[in-house]
DODO-186686 format. One record per residue (C-alpha): x negated, y negated, z; residue number from 1. Coordinates in nm, 3 decimals, always signed. Example, Ala and Ser with C-alpha at 12.3 -4.5 7.8 and 13.67 -1.06 7.14 Angstrom:
! residues 2
<node><px>-1.230</px><py>+0.450</py><pz>+0.780</pz><k>1</k></node>
<node><px>-1.367</px><py>+0.106</py><pz>+0.714</pz><k>2</k></node>
! end
This chain:
! residues 328
<node><px>+6.761</px><py>-9.413</py><pz>+20.387</pz><k>1</k></node>
<node><px>+6.452</px><py>-9.198</py><pz>+20.448</pz><k>2</k></node>
<node><px>+6.535</px><py>-8.989</py><pz>+20.144</pz><k>3</k></node>
<node><px>+6.577</px><py>-9.304</py><pz>+19.934</pz><k>4</k></node>
<node><px>+6.245</px><py>-9.442</py><pz>+20.061</pz><k>5</k></node>
<node><px>+6.066</px><py>-9.114</py><pz>+19.994</pz><k>6</k></node>
<node><px>+6.210</px><py>-9.099</py><pz>+19.645</pz><k>7</k></node>
<node><px>+6.105</px><py>-9.459</py><pz>+19.577</pz><k>8</k></node>
<node><px>+5.749</px><py>-9.396</py><pz>+19.697</pz><k>9</k></node>
<node><px>+5.727</px><py>-9.080</py><pz>+19.488</pz><k>10</k></node>
<node><px>+5.845</px><py>-9.274</py><pz>+19.184</pz><k>11</k></node>
<node><px>+5.580</px><py>-9.539</py><pz>+19.236</pz><k>12</k></node>
<node><px>+5.307</px><py>-9.275</py><pz>+19.277</pz><k>13</k></node>
<node><px>+5.422</px><py>-9.096</py><pz>+18.965</pz><k>14</k></node>
<node><px>+5.425</px><py>-9.421</py><pz>+18.773</pz><k>15</k></node>
<node><px>+5.074</px><py>-9.509</py><pz>+18.889</pz><k>16</k></node>
<node><px>+4.923</px><py>-9.164</py><pz>+18.829</pz><k>17</k></node>
<node><px>+4.861</px><py>-9.215</py><pz>+18.455</pz><k>18</k></node>
<node><px>+4.703</px><py>-9.551</py><pz>+18.536</pz><k>19</k></node>
<node><px>+4.472</px><py>-9.391</py><pz>+18.793</pz><k>20</k></node>
<node><px>+4.379</px><py>-9.118</py><pz>+18.549</pz><k>21</k></node>
<node><px>+4.317</px><py>-9.373</py><pz>+18.278</pz><k>22</k></node>
<node><px>+4.093</px><py>-9.571</py><pz>+18.516</pz><k>23</k></node>
<node><px>+3.851</px><py>-9.278</py><pz>+18.550</pz><k>24</k></node>
<node><px>+3.528</px><py>-9.357</py><pz>+18.363</pz><k>25</k></node>
<node><px>+3.518</px><py>-9.198</py><pz>+18.022</pz><k>26</k></node>
<node><px>+3.207</px><py>-8.976</py><pz>+17.990</pz><k>27</k></node>
<node><px>+2.929</px><py>-9.122</py><pz>+17.780</pz><k>28</k></node>
<node><px>+2.893</px><py>-8.925</py><pz>+17.457</pz><k>29</k></node>
<node><px>+2.519</px><py>-8.854</py><pz>+17.443</pz><k>30</k></node>
<node><px>+2.338</px><py>-8.691</py><pz>+17.154</pz><k>31</k></node>
<node><px>+1.984</px><py>-8.560</py><pz>+17.205</pz><k>32</k></node>
<node><px>+1.745</px><py>-8.406</py><pz>+16.956</pz><k>33</k></node>
<node><px>+1.588</px><py>-8.136</py><pz>+17.176</pz><k>34</k></node>
<node><px>+1.709</px><py>-7.936</py><pz>+17.473</pz><k>35</k></node>
<node><px>+1.428</px><py>-8.053</py><pz>+17.701</pz><k>36</k></node>
<node><px>+1.577</px><py>-8.402</py><pz>+17.686</pz><k>37</k></node>
<node><px>+1.934</px><py>-8.277</py><pz>+17.701</pz><k>38</k></node>
<node><px>+1.877</px><py>-8.095</py><pz>+18.029</pz><k>39</k></node>
<node><px>+1.733</px><py>-8.408</py><pz>+18.190</pz><k>40</k></node>
<node><px>+2.035</px><py>-8.609</py><pz>+18.068</pz><k>41</k></node>
<node><px>+2.274</px><py>-8.353</py><pz>+18.216</pz><k>42</k></node>
<node><px>+2.095</px><py>-8.359</py><pz>+18.551</pz><k>43</k></node>
<node><px>+2.089</px><py>-8.738</py><pz>+18.561</pz><k>44</k></node>
<node><px>+2.433</px><py>-8.798</py><pz>+18.408</pz><k>45</k></node>
<node><px>+2.641</px><py>-8.534</py><pz>+18.585</pz><k>46</k></node>
<node><px>+3.014</px><py>-8.562</py><pz>+18.517</pz><k>47</k></node>
<node><px>+2.968</px><py>-8.906</py><pz>+18.364</pz><k>48</k></node>
<node><px>+2.814</px><py>-8.769</py><pz>+18.042</pz><k>49</k></node>
<node><px>+2.889</px><py>-8.522</py><pz>+17.769</pz><k>50</k></node>
<node><px>+2.568</px><py>-8.398</py><pz>+17.606</pz><k>51</k></node>
<node><px>+2.515</px><py>-8.244</py><pz>+17.265</pz><k>52</k></node>
<node><px>+2.173</px><py>-8.120</py><pz>+17.149</pz><k>53</k></node>
<node><px>+2.098</px><py>-8.113</py><pz>+16.777</pz><k>54</k></node>
<node><px>+1.833</px><py>-7.841</py><pz>+16.808</pz><k>55</k></node>
<node><px>+1.907</px><py>-7.530</py><pz>+17.008</pz><k>56</k></node>
<node><px>+1.702</px><py>-7.232</py><pz>+17.129</pz><k>57</k></node>
<node><px>+1.441</px><py>-7.105</py><pz>+16.885</pz><k>58</k></node>
<node><px>+1.458</px><py>-7.415</py><pz>+16.663</pz><k>59</k></node>
<node><px>+1.128</px><py>-7.575</py><pz>+16.562</pz><k>60</k></node>
<node><px>+1.163</px><py>-7.957</py><pz>+16.568</pz><k>61</k></node>
<node><px>+0.856</px><py>-8.000</py><pz>+16.346</pz><k>62</k></node>
<node><px>+1.043</px><py>-7.834</py><pz>+16.058</pz><k>63</k></node>
<node><px>+1.400</px><py>-7.941</py><pz>+16.136</pz><k>64</k></node>
<node><px>+1.609</px><py>-8.089</py><pz>+15.858</pz><k>65</k></node>
<node><px>+1.925</px><py>-8.280</py><pz>+15.960</pz><k>66</k></node>
<node><px>+2.258</px><py>-8.151</py><pz>+15.831</pz><k>67</k></node>
<node><px>+2.573</px><py>-8.343</py><pz>+15.742</pz><k>68</k></node>
<node><px>+2.714</px><py>-8.224</py><pz>+16.077</pz><k>69</k></node>
<node><px>+2.420</px><py>-8.386</py><pz>+16.255</pz><k>70</k></node>
<node><px>+2.490</px><py>-8.714</py><pz>+16.080</pz><k>71</k></node>
<node><px>+2.853</px><py>-8.700</py><pz>+16.197</pz><k>72</k></node>
<node><px>+2.734</px><py>-8.632</py><pz>+16.553</pz><k>73</k></node>
<node><px>+2.495</px><py>-8.925</py><pz>+16.534</pz><k>74</k></node>
<node><px>+2.776</px><py>-9.151</py><pz>+16.418</pz><k>75</k></node>
<node><px>+3.011</px><py>-9.049</py><pz>+16.700</pz><k>76</k></node>
<node><px>+2.752</px><py>-9.070</py><pz>+16.978</pz><k>77</k></node>
<node><px>+2.751</px><py>-9.360</py><pz>+17.225</pz><k>78</k></node>
<node><px>+2.381</px><py>-9.309</py><pz>+17.305</pz><k>79</k></node>
<node><px>+2.105</px><py>-9.118</py><pz>+17.127</pz><k>80</k></node>
<node><px>+1.789</px><py>-8.991</py><pz>+17.296</pz><k>81</k></node>
<node><px>+1.494</px><py>-8.844</py><pz>+17.107</pz><k>82</k></node>
<node><px>+1.139</px><py>-8.759</py><pz>+17.207</pz><k>83</k></node>
<node><px>+0.929</px><py>-8.969</py><pz>+16.971</pz><k>84</k></node>
<node><px>+0.566</px><py>-8.957</py><pz>+16.860</pz><k>85</k></node>
<node><px>+0.678</px><py>-8.791</py><pz>+16.536</pz><k>86</k></node>
<node><px>+0.799</px><py>-8.473</py><pz>+16.708</pz><k>87</k></node>
<node><px>+1.128</px><py>-8.491</py><pz>+16.519</pz><k>88</k></node>
<node><px>+0.944</px><py>-8.531</py><pz>+16.189</pz><k>89</k></node>
<node><px>+1.199</px><py>-8.559</py><pz>+15.910</pz><k>90</k></node>
<node><px>+1.459</px><py>-8.710</py><pz>+16.145</pz><k>91</k></node>
<node><px>+1.251</px><py>-9.022</py><pz>+16.196</pz><k>92</k></node>
<node><px>+1.410</px><py>-9.233</py><pz>+15.923</pz><k>93</k></node>
<node><px>+1.761</px><py>-9.125</py><pz>+16.018</pz><k>94</k></node>
<node><px>+1.705</px><py>-9.215</py><pz>+16.384</pz><k>95</k></node>
<node><px>+1.560</px><py>-9.552</py><pz>+16.286</pz><k>96</k></node>
<node><px>+1.877</px><py>-9.637</py><pz>+16.091</pz><k>97</k></node>
<node><px>+2.104</px><py>-9.545</py><pz>+16.382</pz><k>98</k></node>
<node><px>+1.883</px><py>-9.749</py><pz>+16.613</pz><k>99</k></node>
<node><px>+2.018</px><py>-10.058</py><pz>+16.436</pz><k>100</k></node>
<node><px>+2.374</px><py>-9.961</py><pz>+16.535</pz><k>101</k></node>
<node><px>+2.362</px><py>-9.819</py><pz>+16.889</pz><k>102</k></node>
<node><px>+2.122</px><py>-9.739</py><pz>+17.177</pz><k>103</k></node>
<node><px>+1.871</px><py>-9.496</py><pz>+17.025</pz><k>104</k></node>
<node><px>+1.588</px><py>-9.435</py><pz>+17.269</pz><k>105</k></node>
<node><px>+1.254</px><py>-9.260</py><pz>+17.213</pz><k>106</k></node>
<node><px>+1.212</px><py>-9.138</py><pz>+17.570</pz><k>107</k></node>
<node><px>+0.841</px><py>-9.054</py><pz>+17.560</pz><k>108</k></node>
<node><px>+0.711</px><py>-9.391</py><pz>+17.431</pz><k>109</k></node>
<node><px>+0.965</px><py>-9.570</py><pz>+17.654</pz><k>110</k></node>
<node><px>+0.860</px><py>-9.392</py><pz>+17.974</pz><k>111</k></node>
<node><px>+0.499</px><py>-9.272</py><pz>+17.962</pz><k>112</k></node>
<node><px>+0.189</px><py>-9.493</py><pz>+17.967</pz><k>113</k></node>
<node><px>-0.037</px><py>-9.468</py><pz>+17.664</pz><k>114</k></node>
<node><px>-0.331</px><py>-9.390</py><pz>+17.891</pz><k>115</k></node>
<node><px>-0.164</px><py>-9.060</py><pz>+17.982</pz><k>116</k></node>
<node><px>-0.125</px><py>-8.945</py><pz>+17.621</pz><k>117</k></node>
<node><px>-0.343</px><py>-8.693</py><pz>+17.440</pz><k>118</k></node>
<node><px>-0.465</px><py>-8.815</py><pz>+17.102</pz><k>119</k></node>
<node><px>-0.521</px><py>-8.575</py><pz>+16.814</pz><k>120</k></node>
<node><px>-0.711</px><py>-8.599</py><pz>+16.488</pz><k>121</k></node>
<node><px>-0.424</px><py>-8.541</py><pz>+16.247</pz><k>122</k></node>
<node><px>-0.119</px><py>-8.718</py><pz>+16.106</pz><k>123</k></node>
<node><px>+0.050</px><py>-8.717</py><pz>+16.447</pz><k>124</k></node>
<node><px>-0.212</px><py>-8.929</py><pz>+16.621</pz><k>125</k></node>
<node><px>-0.046</px><py>-8.847</py><pz>+16.953</pz><k>126</k></node>
<node><px>+0.033</px><py>-8.498</py><pz>+17.081</pz><k>127</k></node>
<node><px>+0.413</px><py>-8.511</py><pz>+17.130</pz><k>128</k></node>
<node><px>+0.447</px><py>-8.205</py><pz>+17.360</pz><k>129</k></node>
<node><px>+0.460</px><py>-8.409</py><pz>+17.681</pz><k>130</k></node>
<node><px>+0.722</px><py>-8.189</py><pz>+17.850</pz><k>131</k></node>
<node><px>+0.451</px><py>-7.931</py><pz>+17.913</pz><k>132</k></node>
<node><px>+0.339</px><py>-8.147</py><pz>+18.208</pz><k>133</k></node>
<node><px>+0.632</px><py>-8.163</py><pz>+18.451</pz><k>134</k></node>
<node><px>+0.493</px><py>-8.473</py><pz>+18.623</pz><k>135</k></node>
<node><px>+0.484</px><py>-8.662</py><pz>+18.293</pz><k>136</k></node>
<node><px>+0.825</px><py>-8.540</py><pz>+18.181</pz><k>137</k></node>
<node><px>+0.981</px><py>-8.650</py><pz>+18.511</pz><k>138</k></node>
<node><px>+0.912</px><py>-9.010</py><pz>+18.408</pz><k>139</k></node>
<node><px>+1.184</px><py>-9.000</py><pz>+18.144</pz><k>140</k></node>
<node><px>+1.455</px><py>-8.955</py><pz>+18.411</pz><k>141</k></node>
<node><px>+1.461</px><py>-9.322</py><pz>+18.527</pz><k>142</k></node>
<node><px>+1.457</px><py>-9.438</py><pz>+18.163</pz><k>143</k></node>
<node><px>+1.758</px><py>-9.218</py><pz>+18.089</pz><k>144</k></node>
<node><px>+1.935</px><py>-9.337</py><pz>+18.405</pz><k>145</k></node>
<node><px>+1.889</px><py>-9.701</py><pz>+18.307</pz><k>146</k></node>
<node><px>+2.017</px><py>-9.648</py><pz>+17.954</pz><k>147</k></node>
<node><px>+2.320</px><py>-9.454</py><pz>+18.078</pz><k>148</k></node>
<node><px>+2.394</px><py>-9.725</py><pz>+18.336</pz><k>149</k></node>
<node><px>+2.410</px><py>-9.984</py><pz>+18.059</pz><k>150</k></node>
<node><px>+2.660</px><py>-9.763</py><pz>+17.875</pz><k>151</k></node>
<node><px>+2.864</px><py>-9.671</py><pz>+18.185</pz><k>152</k></node>
<node><px>+2.812</px><py>-9.923</py><pz>+18.469</pz><k>153</k></node>
<node><px>+3.072</px><py>-9.751</py><pz>+18.691</pz><k>154</k></node>
<node><px>+2.837</px><py>-9.453</py><pz>+18.728</pz><k>155</k></node>
<node><px>+2.515</px><py>-9.652</py><pz>+18.767</pz><k>156</k></node>
<node><px>+2.461</px><py>-9.560</py><pz>+19.135</pz><k>157</k></node>
<node><px>+2.514</px><py>-9.192</py><pz>+19.060</pz><k>158</k></node>
<node><px>+2.270</px><py>-9.206</py><pz>+18.770</pz><k>159</k></node>
<node><px>+2.004</px><py>-9.363</py><pz>+18.991</pz><k>160</k></node>
<node><px>+2.052</px><py>-9.113</py><pz>+19.275</pz><k>161</k></node>
<node><px>+2.058</px><py>-8.815</py><pz>+19.040</pz><k>162</k></node>
<node><px>+1.741</px><py>-8.933</py><pz>+18.869</pz><k>163</k></node>
<node><px>+1.561</px><py>-8.967</py><pz>+19.203</pz><k>164</k></node>
<node><px>+1.668</px><py>-8.617</py><pz>+19.307</pz><k>165</k></node>
<node><px>+1.561</px><py>-8.469</py><pz>+18.974</pz><k>166</k></node>
<node><px>+1.220</px><py>-8.638</py><pz>+18.986</pz><k>167</k></node>
<node><px>+1.173</px><py>-8.485</py><pz>+19.333</pz><k>168</k></node>
<node><px>+1.247</px><py>-8.140</py><pz>+19.189</pz><k>169</k></node>
<node><px>+1.004</px><py>-8.185</py><pz>+18.899</pz><k>170</k></node>
<node><px>+0.734</px><py>-8.309</py><pz>+19.136</pz><k>171</k></node>
<node><px>+0.774</px><py>-7.989</py><pz>+19.338</pz><k>172</k></node>
<node><px>+0.771</px><py>-7.783</py><pz>+19.018</pz><k>173</k></node>
<node><px>+0.448</px><py>-7.954</py><pz>+18.910</pz><k>174</k></node>
<node><px>+0.277</px><py>-7.864</py><pz>+19.238</pz><k>175</k></node>
<node><px>+0.406</px><py>-7.505</py><pz>+19.217</pz><k>176</k></node>
<node><px>+0.263</px><py>-7.460</py><pz>+18.866</pz><k>177</k></node>
<node><px>-0.074</px><py>-7.595</py><pz>+18.980</pz><k>178</k></node>
<node><px>-0.092</px><py>-7.339</py><pz>+19.258</pz><k>179</k></node>
<node><px>+0.012</px><py>-7.055</py><pz>+19.029</pz><k>180</k></node>
<node><px>-0.247</px><py>-7.131</py><pz>+18.761</pz><k>181</k></node>
<node><px>-0.520</px><py>-7.184</py><pz>+19.022</pz><k>182</k></node>
<node><px>-0.462</px><py>-6.826</py><pz>+19.141</pz><k>183</k></node>
<node><px>-0.579</px><py>-6.684</py><pz>+18.804</pz><k>184</k></node>
<node><px>-0.943</px><py>-6.567</py><pz>+18.825</pz><k>185</k></node>
<node><px>-1.154</px><py>-6.845</py><pz>+18.678</pz><k>186</k></node>
<node><px>-1.307</px><py>-6.625</py><pz>+18.409</pz><k>187</k></node>
<node><px>-0.962</px><py>-6.533</py><pz>+18.281</pz><k>188</k></node>
<node><px>-0.813</px><py>-6.884</py><pz>+18.285</pz><k>189</k></node>
<node><px>-0.770</px><py>-6.913</py><pz>+17.907</pz><k>190</k></node>
<node><px>-0.432</px><py>-6.962</py><pz>+17.740</pz><k>191</k></node>
<node><px>-0.418</px><py>-6.855</py><pz>+17.373</pz><k>192</k></node>
<node><px>-0.100</px><py>-6.942</py><pz>+17.181</pz><k>193</k></node>
<node><px>+0.022</px><py>-6.958</py><pz>+16.823</pz><k>194</k></node>
<node><px>+0.009</px><py>-7.338</py><pz>+16.789</pz><k>195</k></node>
<node><px>-0.142</px><py>-7.621</py><pz>+16.988</pz><k>196</k></node>
<node><px>+0.159</px><py>-7.714</py><pz>+17.202</pz><k>197</k></node>
<node><px>+0.007</px><py>-7.659</py><pz>+17.547</pz><k>198</k></node>
<node><px>-0.263</px><py>-7.925</py><pz>+17.573</pz><k>199</k></node>
<node><px>-0.070</px><py>-8.122</py><pz>+17.835</pz><k>200</k></node>
<node><px>-0.009</px><py>-7.801</py><pz>+18.028</pz><k>201</k></node>
<node><px>-0.379</px><py>-7.718</py><pz>+18.017</pz><k>202</k></node>
<node><px>-0.487</px><py>-8.064</py><pz>+18.129</pz><k>203</k></node>
<node><px>-0.232</px><py>-8.085</py><pz>+18.411</pz><k>204</k></node>
<node><px>-0.281</px><py>-7.737</py><pz>+18.553</pz><k>205</k></node>
<node><px>-0.645</px><py>-7.655</py><pz>+18.488</pz><k>206</k></node>
<node><px>-0.641</px><py>-7.390</py><pz>+18.219</pz><k>207</k></node>
<node><px>-0.830</px><py>-7.382</py><pz>+17.890</pz><k>208</k></node>
<node><px>-0.594</px><py>-7.380</py><pz>+17.592</pz><k>209</k></node>
<node><px>-0.666</px><py>-7.233</py><pz>+17.248</pz><k>210</k></node>
<node><px>-0.404</px><py>-7.290</py><pz>+16.980</pz><k>211</k></node>
<node><px>-0.451</px><py>-7.085</py><pz>+16.662</pz><k>212</k></node>
<node><px>-0.311</px><py>-7.366</py><pz>+16.449</pz><k>213</k></node>
<node><px>-0.271</px><py>-7.736</py><pz>+16.512</pz><k>214</k></node>
<node><px>+0.000</px><py>-7.956</py><pz>+16.664</pz><k>215</k></node>
<node><px>+0.245</px><py>-7.907</py><pz>+16.377</pz><k>216</k></node>
<node><px>+0.382</px><py>-7.581</py><pz>+16.241</pz><k>217</k></node>
<node><px>+0.439</px><py>-7.717</py><pz>+15.891</pz><k>218</k></node>
<node><px>+0.158</px><py>-7.500</py><pz>+15.755</pz><k>219</k></node>
<node><px>+0.054</px><py>-7.151</py><pz>+15.863</pz><k>220</k></node>
<node><px>-0.273</px><py>-7.066</py><pz>+16.032</pz><k>221</k></node>
<node><px>-0.553</px><py>-6.983</py><pz>+15.792</pz><k>222</k></node>
<node><px>-0.762</px><py>-6.666</py><pz>+15.791</pz><k>223</k></node>
<node><px>-1.051</px><py>-6.874</py><pz>+15.921</pz><k>224</k></node>
<node><px>-0.836</px><py>-7.001</py><pz>+16.213</pz><k>225</k></node>
<node><px>-0.740</px><py>-6.644</py><pz>+16.302</pz><k>226</k></node>
<node><px>-1.099</px><py>-6.515</py><pz>+16.288</pz><k>227</k></node>
<node><px>-1.232</px><py>-6.808</py><pz>+16.490</pz><k>228</k></node>
<node><px>-0.971</px><py>-6.757</py><pz>+16.761</pz><k>229</k></node>
<node><px>-1.032</px><py>-6.380</py><pz>+16.771</pz><k>230</k></node>
<node><px>-1.405</px><py>-6.445</py><pz>+16.813</pz><k>231</k></node>
<node><px>-1.340</px><py>-6.670</py><pz>+17.113</pz><k>232</k></node>
<node><px>-1.092</px><py>-6.423</py><pz>+17.264</pz><k>233</k></node>
<node><px>-1.346</px><py>-6.142</py><pz>+17.237</pz><k>234</k></node>
<node><px>-1.634</px><py>-6.353</py><pz>+17.369</pz><k>235</k></node>
<node><px>-1.434</px><py>-6.470</py><pz>+17.672</pz><k>236</k></node>
<node><px>-1.279</px><py>-6.131</py><pz>+17.739</pz><k>237</k></node>
<node><px>-0.929</px><py>-6.282</py><pz>+17.739</pz><k>238</k></node>
<node><px>-0.689</px><py>-6.008</py><pz>+17.861</pz><k>239</k></node>
<node><px>-0.368</px><py>-6.141</py><pz>+17.706</pz><k>240</k></node>
<node><px>-0.244</px><py>-6.389</py><pz>+17.445</pz><k>241</k></node>
<node><px>+0.107</px><py>-6.523</py><pz>+17.397</pz><k>242</k></node>
<node><px>+0.374</px><py>-6.550</py><pz>+17.130</pz><k>243</k></node>
<node><px>+0.610</px><py>-6.849</py><pz>+17.113</pz><k>244</k></node>
<node><px>+0.988</px><py>-6.844</py><pz>+17.087</pz><k>245</k></node>
<node><px>+0.993</px><py>-7.077</py><pz>+16.786</pz><k>246</k></node>
<node><px>+0.710</px><py>-6.921</py><pz>+16.583</pz><k>247</k></node>
<node><px>+0.679</px><py>-6.594</py><pz>+16.394</pz><k>248</k></node>
<node><px>+0.460</px><py>-6.360</py><pz>+16.607</pz><k>249</k></node>
<node><px>+0.260</px><py>-6.229</py><pz>+16.310</pz><k>250</k></node>
<node><px>-0.017</px><py>-6.486</py><pz>+16.365</pz><k>251</k></node>
<node><px>-0.071</px><py>-6.361</py><pz>+16.719</pz><k>252</k></node>
<node><px>-0.072</px><py>-6.001</py><pz>+16.597</pz><k>253</k></node>
<node><px>-0.338</px><py>-6.094</py><pz>+16.339</pz><k>254</k></node>
<node><px>-0.558</px><py>-6.229</py><pz>+16.619</pz><k>255</k></node>
<node><px>-0.507</px><py>-5.910</py><pz>+16.821</pz><k>256</k></node>
<node><px>-0.609</px><py>-5.701</py><pz>+16.518</pz><k>257</k></node>
<node><px>-0.913</px><py>-5.919</py><pz>+16.448</pz><k>258</k></node>
<node><px>-1.023</px><py>-5.904</py><pz>+16.813</pz><k>259</k></node>
<node><px>-0.991</px><py>-5.524</py><pz>+16.805</pz><k>260</k></node>
<node><px>-1.226</px><py>-5.515</py><pz>+16.507</pz><k>261</k></node>
<node><px>-1.478</px><py>-5.693</py><pz>+16.728</pz><k>262</k></node>
<node><px>-1.437</px><py>-5.429</py><pz>+16.997</pz><k>263</k></node>
<node><px>-1.207</px><py>-5.622</py><pz>+17.232</pz><k>264</k></node>
<node><px>-0.860</px><py>-5.502</py><pz>+17.333</pz><k>265</k></node>
<node><px>-0.615</px><py>-5.783</py><pz>+17.405</pz><k>266</k></node>
<node><px>-0.246</px><py>-5.756</py><pz>+17.485</pz><k>267</k></node>
<node><px>+0.056</px><py>-5.974</py><pz>+17.420</pz><k>268</k></node>
<node><px>+0.120</px><py>-6.138</py><pz>+17.756</pz><k>269</k></node>
<node><px>+0.479</px><py>-6.228</py><pz>+17.679</pz><k>270</k></node>
<node><px>+0.680</px><py>-6.497</py><pz>+17.504</pz><k>271</k></node>
<node><px>+0.645</px><py>-6.865</py><pz>+17.589</pz><k>272</k></node>
<node><px>+0.881</px><py>-7.155</py><pz>+17.528</pz><k>273</k></node>
<node><px>+0.697</px><py>-7.427</py><pz>+17.342</pz><k>274</k></node>
<node><px>+0.914</px><py>-7.650</py><pz>+17.121</pz><k>275</k></node>
<node><px>+1.252</px><py>-7.527</py><pz>+17.249</pz><k>276</k></node>
<node><px>+1.403</px><py>-7.390</py><pz>+17.568</pz><k>277</k></node>
<node><px>+1.571</px><py>-7.051</py><pz>+17.610</pz><k>278</k></node>
<node><px>+1.930</px><py>-6.948</py><pz>+17.549</pz><k>279</k></node>
<node><px>+2.210</px><py>-7.147</py><pz>+17.709</pz><k>280</k></node>
<node><px>+2.333</px><py>-6.977</py><pz>+18.022</pz><k>281</k></node>
<node><px>+1.991</px><py>-6.842</py><pz>+18.121</pz><k>282</k></node>
<node><px>+1.728</px><py>-6.978</py><pz>+18.357</pz><k>283</k></node>
<node><px>+1.500</px><py>-7.041</py><pz>+18.058</pz><k>284</k></node>
<node><px>+1.776</px><py>-7.253</py><pz>+17.909</pz><k>285</k></node>
<node><px>+1.698</px><py>-7.521</py><pz>+18.168</pz><k>286</k></node>
<node><px>+1.389</px><py>-7.741</py><pz>+18.165</pz><k>287</k></node>
<node><px>+1.282</px><py>-7.622</py><pz>+18.512</pz><k>288</k></node>
<node><px>+1.336</px><py>-7.263</py><pz>+18.399</pz><k>289</k></node>
<node><px>+1.137</px><py>-7.317</py><pz>+18.081</pz><k>290</k></node>
<node><px>+0.831</px><py>-7.430</py><pz>+18.277</pz><k>291</k></node>
<node><px>+0.888</px><py>-7.171</py><pz>+18.551</pz><k>292</k></node>
<node><px>+0.913</px><py>-6.877</py><pz>+18.309</pz><k>293</k></node>
<node><px>+0.615</px><py>-6.994</py><pz>+18.105</pz><k>294</k></node>
<node><px>+0.408</px><py>-7.020</py><pz>+18.423</pz><k>295</k></node>
<node><px>+0.526</px><py>-6.682</py><pz>+18.549</pz><k>296</k></node>
<node><px>+0.432</px><py>-6.510</py><pz>+18.223</pz><k>297</k></node>
<node><px>+0.095</px><py>-6.681</py><pz>+18.198</pz><k>298</k></node>
<node><px>+0.002</px><py>-6.628</py><pz>+18.561</pz><k>299</k></node>
<node><px>+0.096</px><py>-6.261</py><pz>+18.585</pz><k>300</k></node>
<node><px>-0.052</px><py>-6.166</py><pz>+18.245</pz><k>301</k></node>
<node><px>-0.386</px><py>-6.329</py><pz>+18.327</pz><k>302</k></node>
<node><px>-0.420</px><py>-6.176</py><pz>+18.673</pz><k>303</k></node>
<node><px>-0.284</px><py>-6.446</py><pz>+18.903</pz><k>304</k></node>
<node><px>-0.026</px><py>-6.450</py><pz>+19.183</pz><k>305</k></node>
<node><px>+0.292</px><py>-6.656</py><pz>+19.194</pz><k>306</k></node>
<node><px>+0.334</px><py>-6.881</py><pz>+19.500</pz><k>307</k></node>
<node><px>+0.664</px><py>-6.914</py><pz>+19.679</pz><k>308</k></node>
<node><px>+0.923</px><py>-7.136</py><pz>+19.518</pz><k>309</k></node>
<node><px>+0.941</px><py>-7.468</py><pz>+19.706</pz><k>310</k></node>
<node><px>+1.249</px><py>-7.545</py><pz>+19.916</pz><k>311</k></node>
<node><px>+1.358</px><py>-7.833</py><pz>+19.694</pz><k>312</k></node>
<node><px>+1.398</px><py>-7.583</py><pz>+19.408</pz><k>313</k></node>
<node><px>+1.582</px><py>-7.323</py><pz>+19.615</pz><k>314</k></node>
<node><px>+1.920</px><py>-7.432</py><pz>+19.481</pz><k>315</k></node>
<node><px>+1.801</px><py>-7.388</py><pz>+19.124</pz><k>316</k></node>
<node><px>+1.647</px><py>-7.049</py><pz>+19.209</pz><k>317</k></node>
<node><px>+1.965</px><py>-6.926</py><pz>+19.377</pz><k>318</k></node>
<node><px>+2.174</px><py>-7.037</py><pz>+19.082</pz><k>319</k></node>
<node><px>+1.969</px><py>-6.814</py><pz>+18.852</pz><k>320</k></node>
<node><px>+1.914</px><py>-6.533</py><pz>+19.104</pz><k>321</k></node>
<node><px>+1.538</px><py>-6.585</py><pz>+19.113</pz><k>322</k></node>
<node><px>+1.358</px><py>-6.455</py><pz>+19.420</pz><k>323</k></node>
<node><px>+1.143</px><py>-6.706</py><pz>+19.604</pz><k>324</k></node>
<node><px>+0.912</px><py>-6.453</py><pz>+19.774</pz><k>325</k></node>
<node><px>+0.607</px><py>-6.530</py><pz>+19.562</pz><k>326</k></node>
<node><px>+0.581</px><py>-6.173</py><pz>+19.442</pz><k>327</k></node>
<node><px>+0.479</px><py>-6.095</py><pz>+19.083</pz><k>328</k></node>
! end
């Protein structure tokens, strides 16, 4: 009798197993335009999402042209997140059309108050590089959590909890960056980059920013732009200037050469992530890592000292084998 009962129970369990498996929430298929959004979605969504980014490492969103593969990905997505404020340029019309068919969210305009935006005197109107301020970028996490909850109500509590935890991490990151930049001698606190993508970083963390060309990279810097920047670099005695992962370094080299002609030696302080994160599978391939590595390069090249990594980021640091001692 026991054997018969055991066999019967096993049969029932086996019969129910496919039903239980089927009852598991299907991951939300999320398409994002840039990696900085994708990483937030992954942190908020966890196992309840599958994320695809249209633009990978080294890709300039200002110049990006959608492919037929991108259109297929847009069609198959359950939810689409993009930055907004014209960052995606030529994708704008495509995204607008898909917004009539499915949730298509511009995370920056949906999450960040207009009073916190930086206006610019060009076709953009608004500087779209908001991720350079970790405190501002953290505000997109609750927006993403709410949108994902609408698409997958079974995971709503997880989305909310994950978003709260991630905001806590970005708040700690924000404070860490402030301390790092404040350690740079005041006379050397000037950040010179290829294009004007660091205004939010400069405002948030107290460093003067000089971009050789404007917000967009659609046109190259002029000779006059290069000479004007070199003049400022020489006058301020800036010790290092920085290349960007999405922009040809020849503009920076031209500034170095022009500054040398004025009698000032300036070095390349390293590569910064501006419009894209680093390679997948590296610390710089995460949003926290992008801001961390930028800050590390800027701080050390300009004569500052890195503070210790806060406890709330210790898990991230351990994952990527990054020491938290505060040493350069």
